[in-house]
KOLPA-175892 format. One record per atom (N, C-alpha, C): residue number from 0; residue in one letter; atom name; x negated, y negated, z. Coordinates in steps of 0.02 Angstrom, whole numbers. Last residue first. Example, Ala and Ser with C-alpha at 12.3 -4.5 7.8 and 13.67 -1.06 7.14 Angstrom:
<dofis>
pos_code_site_c1_c2_c3
1_S_N_-642_112_354
1_S_CA_-684_53_357
1_S_C_-645_-2_394
0_A_N_-660_284_390
0_A_CA_-615_225_390
0_A_C_-660_165_390
</dofis>
This chain:
<dofis>
pos_code_site_c1_c2_c3
113_L_N_1516_1597_288
113_L_CA_1498_1657_305
113_L_C_1412_1617_280
112_G_N_1621_1534_221
112_G_CA_1603_1507_283
112_G_C_1552_1551_322
111_S_N_1695_1574_87
111_S_CA_1722_1592_170
111_S_C_1721_1557_261
110_S_N_1614_1530_14
110_S_CA_1675_1508_12
110_S_C_1702_1499_72
109_C_N_1483_1608_21
109_C_CA_1511_1537_36
109_C_C_1577_1505_54
108_G_N_1561_1743_-54
108_G_CA_1530_1732_47
108_G_C_1521_1629_58
107_G_N_1593_1767_-166
107_G_CA_1644_1704_-112
107_G_C_1618_1736_-25
106_P_N_1459_1851_-189
106_P_CA_1519_1806_-204
106_P_C_1592_1806_-186
105_Q_N_1332_1839_-48
105_Q_CA_1393_1895_-113
105_Q_C_1459_1855_-118
104_S_N_1228_1697_-46
104_S_CA_1240_1783_-26
104_S_C_1300_1805_-94
103_H_N_1127_1572_-20
103_H_CA_1131_1630_-73
103_H_C_1176_1686_-31
102_C_N_1180_1382_-30
102_C_CA_1173_1455_0
102_C_C_1193_1539_-77
101_K_N_1093_1258_5
101_K_CA_1083_1315_-64
101_K_C_1086_1363_2
100_H_N_1145_1102_10
100_H_CA_1123_1137_54
100_H_C_1144_1214_-14
99_L_N_1095_948_-34
99_L_CA_1157_1014_-39
99_L_C_1130_1065_-40
98_P_N_1054_755_25
98_P_CA_1037_835_-2
98_P_C_1123_857_-9
97_G_N_1108_619_-73
97_G_CA_1133_675_-53
97_G_C_1084_740_-47
96_D_N_1117_542_-195
96_D_CA_1081_515_-154
96_D_C_1071_562_-89
95_G_N_1092_692_-341
95_G_CA_1127_589_-313
95_G_C_1080_571_-245
94_R_N_1048_804_-236
94_R_CA_1094_815_-315
94_R_C_1137_731_-284
93_R_N_916_925_-197
93_R_CA_968_856_-197
93_R_C_999_841_-279
92_E_N_931_1077_-108
92_E_CA_926_1020_-178
92_E_C_938_972_-140
91_F_N_862_1172_58
91_F_CA_916_1121_3
91_F_C_844_1090_-56
90_Q_N_799_1297_78
90_Q_CA_870_1298_72
90_Q_C_885_1226_56
89_R_N_653_1246_-11
89_R_CA_696_1326_-22
89_R_C_755_1311_-8
88_H_N_644_1120_-115
88_H_CA_642_1137_-45
88_H_C_674_1203_-54
87_P_N_508_1013_-170
87_P_CA_573_1079_-206
87_P_C_562_1089_-118
86_Y_N_474_843_-179
86_Y_CA_475_935_-203
86_Y_C_539_961_-147
85_T_N_453_685_-224
85_T_CA_495_727_-183
85_T_C_486_790_-197
84_R_N_366_520_-177
84_R_CA_384_598_-206
84_R_C_430_646_-162
83_I_N_351_363_-166
83_I_CA_372_430_-143
83_I_C_390_453_-182
82_Q_N_220_278_-144
82_Q_CA_271_289_-204
82_Q_C_292_367_-196
81_L_N_150_122_-86
81_L_CA_154_205_-56
81_L_C_217_219_-101
80_I_N_14_30_-81
80_I_CA_92_26_-133
80_I_C_77_82_-116
79_L_N_-66_-115_-4
79_L_CA_-76_-28_-6
79_L_C_13_-15_-56
78_D_N_-139_-259_-78
78_D_CA_-101_-235_-51
78_D_C_-86_-144_-58
77_G_N_-293_-323_-70
77_G_CA_-269_-316_-78
77_G_C_-180_-256_-46
76_A_N_-399_-437_67
76_A_CA_-379_-392_35
76_A_C_-313_-367_-7
75_D_N_-468_-577_-33
75_D_CA_-432_-531_25
75_D_C_-436_-479_17
74_G_N_-625_-597_-98
74_G_CA_-576_-613_-89
74_G_C_-537_-567_-21
73_D_N_-762_-524_-142
73_D_CA_-736_-610_-135
73_D_C_-700_-612_-117
72_M_N_-724_-372_-143
72_M_CA_-779_-433_-123
72_M_C_-775_-502_-108
71_H_N_-567_-354_-83
71_H_CA_-601_-371_-120
71_H_C_-667_-429_-107
70_P_N_-514_-213_54
70_P_CA_-531_-291_4
70_P_C_-571_-312_-15
69_E_N_-382_-91_9
69_E_CA_-440_-135_17
69_E_C_-464_-195_-18
68_G_N_-222_-149_96
68_G_CA_-245_-128_31
68_G_C_-330_-111_42
67_E_N_-135_-232_153
67_E_CA_-164_-193_171
67_E_C_-209_-135_167
66_S_N_-63_-326_97
66_S_CA_-148_-359_151
66_S_C_-197_-305_174
65_H_N_77_-282_118
65_H_CA_28_-351_131
65_H_C_-3_-326_128
64_F_N_148_-101_48
64_F_CA_115_-153_147
64_F_C_78_-189_124
63_K_N_314_-72_-21
63_K_CA_242_-90_-32
63_K_C_223_-133_35
62_H_N_336_53_-80
62_H_CA_360_30_-19
62_H_C_265_7_-36
61_E_N_452_135_-231
61_E_CA_389_102_-212
61_E_C_377_63_-140
60_M_N_514_288_-287
60_M_CA_521_220_-277
60_M_C_458_204_-243
59_G_N_485_403_-364
59_G_CA_435_331_-378
59_G_C_452_276_-363
58_D_N_646_465_-319
58_D_CA_562_498_-334
58_D_C_534_427_-344
57_M_N_727_385_-203
57_M_CA_717_426_-243
57_M_C_636_434_-264
56_M_N_822_393_-41
56_M_CA_783_353_-98
56_M_C_732_412_-130
55_G_N_946_419_19
55_G_CA_948_387_-56
55_G_C_891_377_-76
54_P_N_891_379_168
54_P_CA_899_409_126
54_P_C_951_393_65
53_E_N_704_293_187
53_E_CA_773_294_202
53_E_C_818_314_192
52_I_N_577_317_276
52_I_CA_607_337_212
52_I_C_693_341_233
51_E_N_459_185_350
51_E_CA_532_213_360
51_E_C_558_229_273
50_V_N_304_218_431
50_V_CA_367_217_362
50_V_C_428_247_370
49_E_N_166_149_510
49_E_CA_241_166_486
49_E_C_304_164_430
48_L_N_2_157_491
48_L_CA_29_114_457
48_L_C_123_160_462
47_H_N_-128_132_574
47_H_CA_-84_186_599
47_H_C_-10_122_541
46_H_N_-301_147_507
46_H_CA_-266_100_538
46_H_C_-188_162_526
45_E_N_-485_149_530
45_E_CA_-422_181_545
45_E_C_-348_146_540
44_E_N_-611_65_402
44_E_CA_-564_62_484
44_E_C_-528_117_465
43_S_N_-749_66_336
43_S_CA_-711_105_336
43_S_C_-660_113_386
42_V_N_-815_-50_287
42_V_CA_-826_-16_347
42_V_C_-762_15_320
41_F_N_-927_-145_170
41_F_CA_-876_-123_198
41_F_C_-888_-49_224
40_K_N_-1049_-293_202
40_K_CA_-1032_-195_168
40_K_C_-950_-188_203
39_V_N_-1150_-428_135
39_V_CA_-1063_-398_174
39_V_C_-1056_-307_143
38_N_N_-1245_-561_102
38_N_CA_-1226_-502_88
38_N_C_-1173_-467_154
37_P_N_-1211_-719_69
37_P_CA_-1212_-684_128
37_P_C_-1186_-630_90
36_C_N_-1252_-789_-121
36_C_CA_-1211_-777_-53
36_C_C_-1217_-739_-7
35_D_N_-1310_-866_-214
35_D_CA_-1325_-806_-186
35_D_C_-1268_-842_-92
34_D_N_-1196_-897_-392
34_D_CA_-1234_-937_-328
34_D_C_-1241_-862_-267
33_C_N_-1258_-878_-566
33_C_CA_-1245_-864_-501
33_C_C_-1285_-883_-428
32_V_N_-1262_-888_-725
32_V_CA_-1284_-929_-662
32_V_C_-1200_-897_-600
31_Q_N_-1310_-829_-901
31_Q_CA_-1283_-816_-824
31_Q_C_-1294_-871_-761
30_Q_N_-1316_-927_-1013
30_Q_CA_-1335_-914_-964
30_Q_C_-1288_-901_-916
29_Q_N_-1315_-952_-1211
29_Q_CA_-1269_-947_-1143
29_Q_C_-1331_-905_-1097
28_T_N_-1387_-1074_-1296
28_T_CA_-1399_-1038_-1266
28_T_C_-1335_-1046_-1219
27_M_N_-1435_-1190_-1437
27_M_CA_-1379_-1176_-1375
27_M_C_-1369_-1122_-1376
26_Q_N_-1570_-1281_-1486
26_Q_CA_-1535_-1212_-1486
26_Q_C_-1461_-1228_-1420
25_F_N_-1608_-1393_-1605
25_F_CA_-1581_-1401_-1535
25_F_C_-1549_-1328_-1533
24_R_N_-1675_-1543_-1679
24_R_CA_-1664_-1475_-1683
24_R_C_-1677_-1450_-1610
23_G_N_-1741_-1664_-1701
23_G_CA_-1699_-1635_-1715
23_G_C_-1668_-1558_-1725
22_P_N_-1891_-1598_-1641
22_P_CA_-1883_-1687_-1685
22_P_C_-1808_-1643_-1713
21_G_N_-1881_-1451_-1560
21_G_CA_-1925_-1520_-1601
21_G_C_-1877_-1577_-1625
20_L_N_-1812_-1380_-1479
20_L_CA_-1824_-1357_-1522
20_L_C_-1905_-1400_-1581
19_S_N_-1696_-1388_-1332
19_S_CA_-1738_-1436_-1360
19_S_C_-1793_-1375_-1408
18_R_N_-1556_-1312_-1271
18_R_CA_-1648_-1301_-1259
18_R_C_-1687_-1341_-1338
17_T_N_-1436_-1300_-1163
17_T_CA_-1441_-1318_-1225
17_T_C_-1536_-1373_-1207
16_V_N_-1353_-1186_-1110
16_V_CA_-1391_-1235_-1073
16_V_C_-1419_-1248_-1177
15_M_N_-1166_-1148_-1044
15_M_CA_-1238_-1154_-1095
15_M_C_-1270_-1186_-1080
14_E_N_-1155_-1006_-918
14_E_CA_-1154_-1094_-925
14_E_C_-1179_-1113_-1019
13_Q_N_-1029_-904_-838
13_Q_CA_-1086_-907_-912
13_Q_C_-1081_-997_-914
12_R_N_-1056_-848_-672
12_R_CA_-1009_-870_-731
12_R_C_-1067_-888_-768
11_C_N_-1023_-789_-492
11_C_CA_-1061_-783_-571
11_C_C_-1009_-806_-648
10_N_N_-1005_-768_-381
10_N_CA_-971_-827_-399
10_N_C_-994_-838_-491
9_C_N_-1143_-691_-280
9_C_CA_-1071_-672_-327
9_C_C_-1065_-764_-360
8_K_N_-1276_-588_-252
8_K_CA_-1264_-635_-292
8_K_C_-1180_-645_-319
7_R_N_-1321_-598_-76
7_R_CA_-1297_-555_-144
7_R_C_-1290_-619_-201
6_T_N_-1452_-589_31
6_T_CA_-1405_-603_9
6_T_C_-1404_-566_-67
5_G_N_-1479_-505_199
5_G_CA_-1501_-518_134
5_G_C_-1430_-550_106
4_K_N_-1397_-367_266
4_K_CA_-1467_-410_274
4_K_C_-1443_-451_198
3_A_N_-1205_-406_329
3_A_CA_-1255_-369_324
3_A_C_-1326_-403_320
2_P_N_-1039_-404_399
2_P_CA_-1103_-455_377
2_P_C_-1167_-403_361
1_K_N_-918_-312_362
1_K_CA_-940_-355_400
1_K_C_-1003_-346_368
0_M_N_-721_-283_301
0_M_CA_-793_-315_282
0_M_C_-861_-357_365
</dofis>
């Protein structure tokens, strides 16, 4: 976030306001009250993050980068969550934690080492 010209409404909250309508008559209403804060604008920044994909990581597992996500308007940056997705490969398939090589040959070819 970088500073920008002007002000913006922030820290908005609802407050009860009591108004006298006459002798012994009052009306209570809610009113939105906001503070004036300095204006900011979001600027895209490029970050390089390194992820180590460990053997045995399954589809749907998540890796969290603390404070690397989108910043909130009136707060700190959120967390970036990377979700692992696996896709089919033409030579390998996954069985359990490890890869299994696919062998396309004549019957008996894989067992003889061809």
